[in-house]
C-alpha positions, 0 to 999 in steps of 0.5 A: 427530289429524286431520292426521296420515295413516300411509303405510305404512313407519312415515312418517307424514305430518303436514299443518303447517296453513300459514297455517291451511289444511290440504293446503298443506305437508307435514312427515313423521315417519319413526318408526325406531329413530332418528326423523326429520322430514323437512320443519318446515313454517313457523315459525307451523306449528311448534306443529301439527307439534311436538304431531303428534310428540309425539301419535306418541309421541316425546318432546322427548329422542327426536327424532334428526334434523330434515332439510329439502330446503332452506330456502325458508321454508315448508319450513325456517321452523320449524327453529329453533323445532322444534330448540329442542323437541326438544334432541337433534336433529341438524339436516340440510341442504346446505351451500348452506343451511347458514349461513342457518339458523344466521344467518337475518337475511339469508334472512329480509330477502329473503323480507320483500322478496318478501312484505311484511307477508303474511310474518308470517302466512304464514310468521312468523320463522325462529329461529336453529339453534346452528351445531354442531347442523347437519349441512351435506351435501355433494352426497351424503350419508347419515343414519343412521334407526337399524337398518340404514336410511338417508336418502340425500341427492341434490343437486337444485338444480333449485328452488333452489341448496340443494335436495336430494332424499331417499331411504328405503332402507327404503320407497324413498320419494323425498322430492322437495321442490319439485324436481319441482313441486307437487301437489295431490291433489284435482285430481291437478294437477302445476305447476312451481315456478320462482321467482327467482333460482335457476332454470335450465331444464338443472338443473332437468330434470337434478334431474327426471332424477335423480329417474328415475335414482334409481328410487324406489318413490313421490314424497313431495312438500311440497305435498302428499302421496304419488304411486305413479305415479313415471314418469308423475309426473316425466315430466309435472314435465319436460313443464310446466316447458317448457310454462311456460318456452316461454310465458314466453319467447314473452311475452318475445319480444313485449316483454311487462313482467312482470305482462303475461306473467304474466297471458298465461301464466296464461291458456294454462296455466289449461287444464291445471290443473282445480284452477283451473276447481274451486271458488274456495277450491281455486284460490285454495289452488292460487295461494298454493301455487304463485304464477304470478307468482313462477314466471314471474318465476323464469324471466324471471329466468333468461332474462335471464341466459342471452339478455339 
């Protein structure tokens, strides 16, 4: 299948084809003795992901674990559908997100407030997972991949309070979710992901510092793909955060409302990202992946909290 890429170490990147786009959201299948899917993508992507897993030889009874870095719908919206297709799989999530996978109505209601009618085409509906199939992790935890291989979980709430990073003991891969930002492989752009309501600058920088301390061999971005320049990329993640926070702070101190702040920050940062000056489709993909509006709103929300 053309949406599967072998990354070595029995790890396969699956392009979930979110909303029909290529290169937006990745799931990763670890084809170990106990096969594990990291990130499901959206509910509307679930058939794409299910077919990719099947084409890699993993049958309905074979998938041992489904683990998500956090419960935002582009990462975990397909959990209920995938759990139904693979009835032996245990679903693993941080304890702060577990109840939403079992009972998604509140999560879906707040997502609908943010996305409106776009919700159905972008994400679809998160189906509930039986509570007894969900393993809720604390600040650290380990997922058994079989044959002595583990995926260790590390609480990294910079992007969302239910976010974790995951390290594969066999490959040294670190699944960063959104806590190190959003990476666009075509252009090498990296932009922070700071949506409301959980963004907090210190927590976000602490999460990146934790990722550095874990000493990974490679970063696997959910958006999008593998990056081998680990140290340099994480340093850049921290720098991007500071740039966006400084600019948003400036806009706020000048009394700008959210719309004007977004326009100002978008304008002042656009030179940093070649995707935005590339062709229109790439620019549109980048904005869909990581909207400036959501980032600035998240930083504003934090600023209102820490310096009202």
